[in-house]
C-alpha positions in Angstrom: 0.0 0.0 0.0 1.2 3.5 -0.8 1.3 6.3 1.7 -1.7 7.8 0.0 -3.6 4.6 0.3 -2.7 4.3 4.0 -3.8 7.9 4.6 -7.1 7.2 2.8 -7.7 4.1 4.9 -6.9 6.0 8.1 -9.4 8.8 7.2 -12.0 6.2 6.3 -11.5 4.5 9.7 -11.9 7.9 11.4 -15.1 8.5 9.6 -16.4 5.0 10.5 -15.6 5.4 14.2 -17.4 8.8 14.1 -20.4 7.1 12.6 -20.5 4.4 15.3 -19.3 1.6 13.0 -16.2 0.4 14.9 -16.0 -3.0 13.3 -15.9 -1.5 9.8 -13.4 1.0 11.1 -11.1 -1.7 12.3 -11.3 -3.4 8.9 -10.4 -0.2 7.2 -7.6 0.4 9.7 -6.0 -3.1 9.5 -3.4 -2.2 6.8 -2.5 1.0 8.5 -2.0 -0.9 11.8 0.2 -3.4 10.0 2.2 -0.7 8.3 2.4 1.9 11.2 2.2 -0.1 14.5 4.2 2.6 16.4 2.1 5.6 15.2 0.3 7.1 18.2 -2.6 8.3 16.1 -3.1 4.9 14.6 -3.1 3.2 18.0 -5.5 5.8 19.4 -8.0 5.3 16.6 -7.7 1.5 16.9 -8.2 1.8 20.7 -11.3 3.9 20.2 -12.7 1.3 17.7 -11.9 -1.6 20.0 -13.5 0.2 23.0 -16.6 1.1 21.0 -17.0 -2.5 19.9 -16.5 -3.9 23.4 -13.2 -5.5 22.6 -11.9 -4.3 25.9 -8.7 -6.3 26.1 -7.6 -5.1 22.7 -8.6 -1.6 23.6 -6.5 -1.8 26.7 -3.5 -3.1 24.7 -3.8 -0.2 22.2 -4.0 2.4 24.9 -1.1 0.9 26.8 0.9 1.0 23.5 0.1 4.7 23.1 1.3 5.4 26.6 4.5 3.4 26.0 5.0 5.8 23.0 3.8 8.9 24.7 3.3 8.8 28.5 1.9 12.3 28.5 -1.2 11.5 26.4 -4.0 12.3 28.8 -6.7 11.0 26.4 -5.0 7.6 26.2 -5.0 7.5 30.1 -8.7 8.4 30.1 -9.7 5.8 27.5 -7.5 3.2 29.2 -9.3 4.0 32.4 -12.7 3.5 30.7 -11.6 0.2 29.2 -10.4 -1.0 32.6 -13.6 0.2 34.3 -15.7 -1.8 31.8 -13.7 -4.8 32.7 -14.5 -4.3 36.3 -10.9 -3.5 37.2 -11.8 -0.4 39.3 -8.5 0.1 41.1 -6.6 0.1 37.9 -9.2 2.3 36.2 -9.1 4.7 39.1 -5.3 5.2 38.8 -5.5 6.0 35.1 -8.5 8.3 35.4 -7.0 10.1 38.3 -3.9 10.7 36.2 -5.9 11.8 33.2 -7.9 14.3 35.3 -4.7 15.7 36.9 -3.1 16.1 33.5 -6.2 17.8 32.0 -9.2 18.5 34.2 -11.8 18.1 31.4 -15.4 17.5 32.7 -15.7 14.1 31.1 -12.5 13.0 32.9 -13.8 14.3 36.2 -17.1 12.6 35.6 -15.5 9.2 34.8 -13.3 9.5 37.9 -16.4 10.2 40.0 -18.2 7.2 38.6 -15.3 4.9 39.4 -15.0 6.3 42.9 -18.7 5.8 43.5 -18.5 2.2 42.3 -15.5 1.5 44.5 -17.3 3.0 47.5 -20.3 0.7 46.9 -18.1 -2.3 46.7 -16.4 -1.4 50.0 -19.7 -1.3 51.8 
């Protein structure tokens, strides 16, 4: 595949994720993932598609890969926290969401952190 073809596949995958078609997005993204496994934007998009299709372990792996490449990526920490939360790994999710909220106090990060804290409190009772 040429660079132009890879770019077109990436853009198509972005559009498909935006249209809530994560499985189709992953299919479009497959050659890009094969060609550019160390590209943060490719891993982020794959992680989003995995998360949106409830492939939580794969989402976790993609977001961990992003953080290996760029530890300061607050969105990857947030999304990793959400993937961990959906797997019921609340302590791990809490740690990631807390870091994401500290790095960038966006309302959705704060809300997710609050949700995990509330669930953890319920489990402690």
